[in-house]
C-alpha positions, -999 to 999 in steps of 0.1 A, spaced: 745 -52 -48 729 -72 -76 702 -97 -67 703 -131 -81 668 -135 -99 673 -172 -101 668 -173 -61 635 -152 -60 609 -173 -49 574 -165 -66 543 -161 -44 523 -192 -34 491 -176 -43 482 -150 -68 448 -130 -60 435 -121 -94 413 -93 -81 444 -76 -63 464 -83 -94 440 -64 -118 435 -36 -91 471 -28 -90 476 -27 -127 442 -12 -135 456 19 -153 477 -4 -177 448 -25 -185 423 4 -190 448 21 -215 454 -13 -233 416 -19 -236 411 19 -246 437 11 -276 421 -19 -288 386 -5 -285 398 27 -306 411 3 -333 380 -19 -333 355 10 -331 340 -7 -300 329 -35 -321 344 -67 -303 323 -92 -323 342 -118 -344 340 -107 -382 320 -131 -402 343 -129 -432 373 -141 -413 354 -173 -403 356 -185 -440 386 -201 -450 381 -194 -489 377 -156 -484 398 -149 -453 427 -135 -474 403 -107 -488 372 -94 -474 364 -71 -502 337 -94 -515 320 -96 -481 321 -59 -476 304 -54 -508 276 -78 -499 274 -60 -465 268 -27 -482 240 -40 -505 222 -53 -474 226 -21 -456 209 -4 -486 181 -26 -489 149 -13 -471 162 22 -471 150 49 -494 176 52 -522 179 78 -549 167 67 -584 190 82 -607 176 66 -642 143 83 -641 143 113 -616 170 121 -590 144 135 -566 123 104 -564 130 78 -538 121 42 -543 114 19 -512 127 -17 -518 113 -45 -495 142 -64 -477 148 -98 -491 131 -128 -478 159 -142 -456 159 -109 -439 121 -108 -434 121 -143 -422 149 -136 -396 130 -107 -383 98 -127 -383 113 -158 -364 129 -136 -338 96 -122 -329 84 -129 -292 49 -114 -290 31 -114 -257 2 -137 -266 -5 -162 -294 17 -183 -315 38 -171 -344 23 -185 -377 37 -193 -412 23 -181 -444 -4 -211 -444 -15 -202 -409 6 -233 -392 17 -224 -356 52 -222 -346 66 -231 -312 89 -204 -294 117 -229 -300 108 -234 -335 143 -215 -348 164 -239 -324 144 -270 -335 146 -264 -372 183 -262 -375 187 -296 -358 157 -316 -362 134 -330 -389 102 -308 -387 66 -321 -398 34 -304 -398 10 -319 -374 -21 -308 -353 -18 -272 -366 19 -268 -357 54 -270 -372 67 -298 -346 102 -315 -343 97 -351 -354 132 -363 -344 170 -359 -350 179 -361 -386 187 -395 -399 168 -428 -405 149 -427 -372 176 -445 -351 192 -431 -319 171 -449 -295 202 -464 -277 216 -427 -273 183 -418 -258 183 -445 -232 215 -435 -220 204 -400 -216 176 -411 -195 197 -432 -173 225 -408 -167 211 -374 -177 181 -353 -187 159 -349 -217 136 -319 -224 108 -315 -248 90 -284 -257 53 -296 -253 40 -260 -257 11 -275 -282 -7 -286 -250 -33 -259 -240 -53 -251 -210 -91 -245 -209 -102 -225 -181 -136 -229 -160 -147 -201 -138 -176 -202 -115 -186 -214 -80 -172 -248 -68 -208 -263 -66 -213 -254 -102 -181 -267 -117 -183 -303 -97 -213 -313 -118 -200 -304 -151 -167 -325 -142 -189 -354 -132 -206 -354 -165 -176 -353 -189 -149 -368 -172 -144 -404 -163 -133 -416 -136 -146 -388 -112 -142 -380 -85 -105 -388 -82 -93 -409 -52 -78 -380 -35 -106 -357 -41 -99 -333 -11 -63 -327 -21 -73 -323 -56 -99 -297 -50 -77 -277 -24 -51 -273 -52 -24 -292 -37 -22 -320 -64 -34 -325 -100 -56 -352 -113 -59 -370 -148 -90 -383 -161 -106 -393 -196 -126 -364 -213 -156 -374 -232 -188 -361 -247 -219 -355 -225 -246 -366 -249 -249 -404 -237 -238 -424 -207 -215 -442 -230 -204 -412 -251 -175 -410 -273 -141 -404 -256 -120 -372 -265 -87 -374 -248 -68 -378 -215 -64 -347 -196 -48 -331 -165 -67 -309 -144 -60 -286 -113 -76 -263 -91 -64 -228 -82 -53 -231 -46 -77 -215 -24 -53 -194 -3 -50 -157 3 -28 -139 -20 2 -119 -7 -19 -86 -9 -41 -88 23 -67 -66 6 -75 -93 -20 -84 -130 -18 -82 -153 -43 -113 -173 -31 -140 -146 -40 -174 -149 -27 -205 -147 -47 -241 -155 -31 -223 -174 -5 -207 -197 -30 -167 -198 -35 -156 -187 -68 -129 -211 -81 -108 -215 -112 -99 -247 -128 -75 -254 -157 -80 -285 -180 -48 -293 -201 -57 -310 -234 -34 -320 -262 -36 -299 -293 -50 -328 -315 -81 -328 -293 -82 -292 -281 -112 -281 -306 -133 -309 -297 -126 -308 -259 -131 -272 -257 -163 -274 -276 -175 -303 -254 -168 -284 -222 -183 -252 -235 -217 -270 -246 -217 -288 -213 -214 -257 -193 -241 -239 -215 -266 -268 -210 -260 -269 -172 -266 -234 -170 -300 -238 -186 -310 -267 -165 -299 -254 -131 -310 -217 -132 -305 -213 -94 -269 -219 -97 -243 -195 -113 -232 -203 -148 -197 -215 -153 -175 -194 -178 -154 -218 -203 -124 -198 -217 -97 -211 -239 -60 -202 -229 -44 -212 -262 -14 -194 -269 -7 -180 -234 14 -209 -216 42 -227 -227 51 -263 -212 85 -278 -209 89 -315 -199 120 -324 -181 126 -361 -180 157 -381 -167 177 -394 -136 193 -360 -133 162 -338 -139 157 -327 -104 193 -319 -102 190 -298 -134 160 -279 -119 182 -270 -90 205 -251 -112 179 -236 -135 152 -223 -111 163 -199 -85 131 -189 -63 131 -155 -50 140 -152 -13 104 -150 -1 96 -183 -16 106 -217 -4 131 -239 -21 117 -263 -45 132 -295 -31 154 -301 -2 177 -327 -17 185 -346 -47 164 -376 -36 132 -352 -35 107 -362 -11 79 -344 -31 49 -366 -36 38 -374 -73 10 -352 -88 22 -323 -65 14 -289 -79 42 -263 -69 37 -226 -78 71 -205 -78 83 -172 -87 118 -175 -102 146 -153 -113 154 -149 -150 174 -181 -156 197 -162 -181 210 -139 -155 237 -152 -130 230 -126 -104 197 -106 -100 200 -74 -79 163 -65 -86 141 -60 -57 110 -85 -61 75 -69 -58 53 -89 -36 24 -79 -58 36 -97 -87 8 -112 -110 4 -150 -107 2 -173 -136 -34 -180 -126 -40 -143 -136 -28 -145 -169 -58 -125 -184 -46 -97 -165 -15 -97 -185 21 -110 -176 54 -94 -180 77 -103 -208 113 -113 -202 141 -88 -209 153 -88 -244 182 -109 -252 204 -80 -262 200 -64 -229 211 -95 -211 240 -101 -233 251 -64 -228 249 -67 -190 269 -101 -191 297 -82 -210 297 -53 -185 299 -79 -157 330 -96 -174 346 -63 -177 338 -54 -140 354 -87 -130 385 -77 -145 385 -42 -131 378 -27 -166 353 -1 -175 343 6 -211 348 44 -209 349 49 -247 316 32 -253 287 53 -262 256 50 -238 231 57 -265 241 27 -282 233 6 -252 199 -14 -255 174 0 -234 151 -22 -212 114 -23 -222 92 -10 -194 68 -41 -197 96 -65 -192 105 -82 -160 134 -102 -143 110 -126 -126 88 -153 -139 60 -170 -122 59 -209 -129 40 -239 -119 60 -270 -114 41 -304 -118 57 -336 -101 48 -364 -125 51 -401 -119 86 -415 -118 96 -439 -146 118 -472 -144 113 -481 -105 115 -444 -94 151 -440 -110 140 -415 -137 120 -384 -125 95 -364 -145 88 -328 -143 65 -304 -161 71 -266 -161 42 -244 -170 52 -209 -178 41 -178 -199 46 -186 -236 70 -154 -240 93 -170 -213 99 -205 -231 129 -191 -251 145 -177 -219 144 -211 -200 152 -232 -232 188 -221 -235 197 -225 -201 183 -260 -200 203 -272 -230 234 -252 -218 233 -272 -186 234 -306 -201 196 -313 -213 192 -331 -244 164 -320 -267 140 -347 -281 112 -345 -307 82 -366 -310 98 -397 -321 121 -397 -291 93 -389 -268 72 -419 -279 104 -441 -272 105 -425 -236 67 -435 -233 74 -472 -244 105 -477 -223 85 -468 -194 55 -486 -201 31 -456 -202 8 -449 -232 16 -420 -256 -14 -399 -267 -28 -402 -293 -9 -432 -308 -21 -454 -280 -56 -441 -275 -77 -457 -303 -110 -450 -284 -102 -412 -296 -109 -396 -330 -74 -382 -326 -59 -416 -329 -81 -425 -362 -68 -390 -377 -33 -397 -367 -32 -431 -383 -50 -420 -413 -25 -393 -421 3 -418 -413 -13 -442 -440 -15 -416 -468 22 -406 -460 30 -442 -464 9 -447 -497 26 -416 -511 59 -431 -506 51 -464 -520 36 -450 -551 70 -436 -559 86 -469 -560 89 -493 -591 60 -522 -590 86 -547 -584 99 -530 -553 67 -522 -536 57 -539 -504 23 -554 -499 -1 -534 -480 -8 -536 -444 -34 -519 -425 -17 -488 -405 -51 -482 -389 -58 -516 -371 -92 -531 -380 -103 -535 -344 -135 -553 -352 -119 -582 -364 -114 -593 -326 -150 -605 -329 -141 -633 -350 -119 -651 -324 -128 -686 -316 -155 -686 -342 -177 -664 -323 -192 -649 -355 -212 -674 -377 -205 -652 -408 -167 -643 -406 -170 -621 -436 -195 -598 -420 -183 -585 -385 -209 -580 -361 -218 -541 -358 -208 -529 -324 -234 -512 -300 -215 -482 -295 -179 -468 -300 -149 -485 -291 -146 -490 -252 -113 -491 -236 -112 -494 -197 -88 -470 -183 -97 -476 -145 -104 -506 -124 -139 -493 -117 -147 -492 -155 -136 -527 -160 -157 -538 -130 -185 -518 -143 -183 -535 -177 -181 -572 -163 -212 -562 -143 -229 -553 -175 -224 -584 -191 -228 -606 -159 -191 -615 -162 -182 -611 -124 -169 -650 -126 -145 -644 -153 -109 -650 -145 -99 -613 -148 -91 -594 -116 -94 -555 -115 -73 -540 -88 -101 -523 -71 -114 -559 -63 -81 -575 -54 -59 -548 -39 -39 -573 -16 -16 -596 -35 -21 -622 -12 -57 -626 -23 -46 -631 -60 -21 -656 -48 -47 -676 -29 -69 -678 -60 -40 -689 -82 -31 -717 -59 -67 -728 -55 -70 -759 -77 -108 -758 -77 -109 -723 -95 -110 -737 -131 -138 -762 -122 -158 -739 -102 -156 -708 -126 -174 -716 -160 -155 -708 -191 -159 -676 -210 -172 -697 -241 -207 -686 -231 -197 -650 -242 -182 -662 -277 -214 -677 -290 -236 -669 -319 -232 -631 -323 -237 -624 -287 -206 -602 -285 -219 -570 -296 -200 -552 -267 -163 -554 -265 -141 -539 -238 -102 -535 -243 -78 -533 -216 -40 -522 -221 -16 -549 -217 23 -550 -214 42 -578 -237 76 -593 -231 93 -616 -254 95 -651 -241 128 -660 -253 136 -641 -287 119 -619 -311 111 -583 -317 75 -569 -313 68 -539 -338 40 -515 -338 8 -529 -351 16 -565 -347 -11 -589 -339 -16 -603 -305 -31 -639 -310 -44 -668 -286 -22 -697 -284 -30 -733 -281 -17 -754 -255 6 -772 -280 21 -741 -291 31 -733 -255 47 -765 -248 69 -761 -281 84 -730 -264 85 -740 -230 96 -776 -232 132 -766 -226 146 -782 -259 175 -764 -276 158 -766 -311 147 -734 -321 108 -733 -326 96 -718 -360 58 -717 -361 46 -699 -393 17 -692 -416 20 -696 -453 38 -670 -473 7 -667 -494 -17 -662 -465 5 -631 -450 -1 -608 -478 -39 -615 -481 -45 -618 -442 -60 -583 -441 -79 -573 -472 -88 -535 -481 -122 -528 -491 -135 -503 -516 -147 -481 -487 -110 -479 -474 -115 -500 -442 -97 -531 -439 -111 -567 -429 -96 -599 -418 -98 -626 -445 -102 -660 -427 -81 -685 -446 -101 -713 -460 -73 -737 -471 -69 -765 -445 -32 -761 -442 -35 -721 -435 -65 -727 -413 -44 -752 -392 -17 -725 -388 -42 -698 -379 -44 -683 -346 -73 -660 -338 -63 -623 -331 -74 -611 -296 -56 -575 -299 -30 -552 -315 1 -538 -302 2 -500 -302 39 -494 -293 67 -518 -301 100 -526 -286 126 -499 -282 159 -509 -299 188 -510 -273 165 -515 -241 180 -541 -217 144 -552 -209 124 -543 -238 84 -540 -235 57 -534 -257 23 -520 -252 -10 -531 -266 -47 -535 -262 -66 -568 -260 -103 -577 -253 -108 -583 -217 -132 -614 -221 -109 -632 -246 -82 -626 -220 -103 -643 -194 -110 -673 -217 -71 -679 -225 -63 -678 -188 -90 -703 -180 -77 -727 -206 -41 -722 -193 -47 -727 -157 -69 -759 -164 -41 -776 -184 -12 -769 -160 -2 -779 -124 -7 -754 -95 31 -749 -94 32 -737 -131 3 -713 -130 11 -679 -135 -4 -643 -133 9 -636 -167 -8 -652 -198 12 -668 -227 3 -653 -262 15 -652 -295 26 -621 -315 33 -618 -351 46 -586 -370 22 -579 -400 51 -582 -424 63 -616 -410 51 -651 -413 65 -662 -379 47 -664 -345 66 -655 -313 56 -667 -277 53 -636 -254 43 -630 -217 12 -607 -212 4 -587 -182 -28 -566 -177 -21 -531 -164 -54 -530 -144 -46 -560 -125 -15 -542 -110 -29 -506 -105 -62 -490 -100 -61 -466 -127 -45 -466 -162 -45 -427 -169 -11 -415 -168 2 -408 -202 30 -388 -221 
């Protein structure tokens, strides 16, 4: 009896595994036939990808034969058939081989010695590259330097990643009692507020590294330092905390930016040597540079923790990184882990408990398995998932695993301070340099957006965190960066015709012109020489010490270490006797008495409108200026300086330095407002609440606060100050609200 096929009901579920097992012979036969036709080469033919030559692949075959012959000994039939000439391969083949190298230690270099990141090939295909600090670094995405709106969306709804392997570590080895005095000499502030947890290795600390010659020596750079945890290793026969003459042997890492690595290493090394000569009873401290051994990946965004959950798979003996998405991990925590290779979905290799830690990098670390081996393993996994085995493949052609490679990688996670009211998390992954590419591709494949130096500076400005070295004018790295940018701008301007050349402005701000404010210098054309290098208070303790030095404790500036409770400050603001009881800061502004300046970092917000750019002037307003903007009238305020004054406001001297040209014309003098600081990071376009960062003189800020509190009622007093800002290529002043960072937090050491 014939069956009616229209009435056959298909099965509700189809189990793929059983389906392939039942038809395994048919699939294997089909796979064998296809493999025989393709010579076991399942790669997509490149000549078939091009539309112009897809109909005839003869030309591509000829080119392929020529490339095969290059680099191989060939017969020279013109001269002697028995002689063979070995030709060097072409440059693009040599370059491809060079760029694909992954040496165990050190950076790959170009012909002129410039170092390359391990992600150089990936970045160079997608980003504009520049040479800076001895590296080929990604500046930003191709184009005119825009894209900040897209970056802000990535931060809010996703994750961004940056290869910061140009940071290097300097290692100090010795007894704990010998290392601590060295740190107290070259670091400020020191010791940290949570010194016990820092020394135990549970958290890291930030500080400013400076030279040790004088008490007010020159600042080098902000650094991050961490101690090796004083705990026993997994091997009971060995202890990380070695004992020598009754003293504990410790290791310390100090992470320094590439712009200041040489200067910082030399300062640390000289201090270690000098301390060893002074204290002969104490064991000497070894100072070793670990440049070229570690890579650093920065992961930032609202979903950064979620991404790390996907990428980092700790071995079974290690605890999980984070319990949940909210992550209760405290800031500044150091989390050492051993994770599986992120390129491999499943790892059946048994973990060796005697694995080398990241702190023992000098003993040698295993490299990752080569990419060709991983790709072949993935190919076999796909075949086995369909119950297919490549029986016709030749095992001799299968890539072999290097004996010195591993499928496990030791890493250290640093939990950085959150951004934007704890909605954006920051993580730093420290790992062996050879493993950077193995982690980079999985991060990108799982949704992270790569950023360059330009986008990284936007992140720091949006978060209100200073970016090194562009916002640290007390360091030599800042001067070198500004000078290189000025030379680049001058070269670009020289290519323009005279009629289209813009007037020159100082890229490196003349910070000494701040002394001219309120006529404190009797001779404006000759600035008073400063007693020492430029001083920027990066902690409340440092600002308090400066005020004690100049006998300025009565000034209306409130470091956070003195007023930790906001209720105390609110009482001061509401005290109507404060302006009368506190003397004005004008005594510090008279007749050349200001040979010592102290700058503090400030945050600026536009009052109603306007865009604050990098390098803009921050000026002291008059009370009439403030009333024009705050009167509530609908008329647009347009307070400007004359057009002729704008182009000659700063004059470049023969020595190459810039100075402030005080206007002498009465009309220009009437519109002149004295500068009290400069903007170091301007607004980020597309930000809903744009902020700018800058540095202003502490004494002048106290003077402005005294003026504004004296002229308004108690209800209108604010903790913020009213200031004027003016972009260097603009004639218009704009009103802005200024907040002093050290009045809101005890330290201003966090940086990007």
